[in-house]
C-alpha positions as YAML, in Angstrom:
chain: A
units: angstrom
residues:
- id: 1
  name: MET
  ca: [67.11, 183.36, 109.57]
- id: 2
  name: ASP
  ca: [69.29, 186.38, 109.24]
- id: 3
  name: THR
  ca: [71.82, 186.91, 106.46]
- id: 4
  name: ARG
  ca: [74.81, 186.26, 108.73]
- id: 5
  name: ALA
  ca: [73.51, 182.85, 109.81]
- id: 6
  name: ILE
  ca: [72.86, 181.86, 106.20]
- id: 7
  name: LEU
  ca: [76.39, 182.87, 105.16]
- id: 8
  name: ASP
  ca: [77.91, 181.04, 108.13]
- id: 9
  name: HIS
  ca: [76.00, 177.91, 107.14]
- id: 10
  name: GLN
  ca: [77.02, 178.24, 103.48]
- id: 11
  name: PHE
  ca: [80.68, 178.62, 104.42]
- id: 12
  name: THR
  ca: [80.47, 175.58, 106.70]
- id: 13
  name: VAL
  ca: [78.88, 173.48, 103.94]
- id: 14
  name: ALA
  ca: [81.49, 174.71, 101.46]
- id: 15
  name: ALA
  ca: [84.32, 173.87, 103.87]
- id: 16
  name: TYR
  ca: [82.97, 170.33, 104.35]
- id: 17
  name: ALA
  ca: [82.53, 169.89, 100.59]
- id: 18
  name: VAL
  ca: [86.10, 171.03, 99.89]
- id: 19
  name: THR
  ca: [87.45, 168.78, 102.64]
- id: 20
  name: TRP
  ca: [85.59, 165.75, 101.25]
- id: 21
  name: ALA
  ca: [86.74, 166.55, 97.73]
- id: 22
  name: ILE
  ca: [90.37, 166.73, 98.86]
- id: 23
  name: GLN
  ca: [90.09, 163.47, 100.81]
- id: 24
  name: LEU
  ca: [88.40, 161.60, 97.95]
- id: 25
  name: GLY
  ca: [90.97, 162.97, 95.50]
- id: 26
  name: TYR
  ca: [93.79, 161.78, 97.73]
- id: 27
  name: LEU
  ca: [92.17, 158.35, 98.02]
- id: 28
  name: ALA
  ca: [91.88, 158.15, 94.23]
- id: 29
  name: TRP
  ca: [95.54, 159.19, 93.87]
- id: 30
  name: LEU
  ca: [96.59, 156.47, 96.33]
- id: 31
  name: GLY
  ca: [94.55, 153.93, 94.36]
- id: 32
  name: LEU
  ca: [96.24, 154.92, 91.11]
- id: 33
  name: LYS
  ca: [99.69, 154.72, 92.70]
- id: 34
  name: TRP
  ca: [98.86, 151.31, 94.18]
- id: 35
  name: ARG
  ca: [97.64, 150.02, 90.82]
- id: 36
  name: ALA
  ca: [100.78, 151.27, 89.07]
- id: 37
  name: GLN
  ca: [102.98, 149.67, 91.72]
- id: 38
  name: LYS
  ca: [101.10, 146.38, 91.36]
- id: 39
  name: ARG
  ca: [101.50, 146.50, 87.58]
- id: 40
  name: THR
  ca: [105.25, 147.19, 87.89]
- id: 41
  name: ALA
  ca: [105.66, 144.30, 90.33]
- id: 42
  name: GLU
  ca: [103.89, 141.92, 87.92]
- id: 43
  name: ARG
  ca: [106.10, 143.10, 85.05]
- id: 44
  name: ASN
  ca: [109.24, 142.54, 87.13]
- id: 45
  name: ALA
  ca: [108.04, 139.08, 88.17]
- id: 46
  name: LYS
  ca: [107.50, 138.09, 84.52]
- id: 47
  name: GLN
  ca: [110.97, 139.33, 83.53]
- id: 48
  name: THR
  ca: [112.72, 137.26, 86.21]
- id: 49
  name: ARG
  ca: [111.21, 134.00, 84.96]
...
């Protein structure tokens, strides 16, 4: 393999890794927001009793 092909492959792998990291980070952020919203809803339900 020539140097150019190796670099192209490395950049492609890096781009996929960054994309997956961003997507997994966003999914984790959504999970944290959902958990906080659930906790707030439970607190509000207990206060109205």
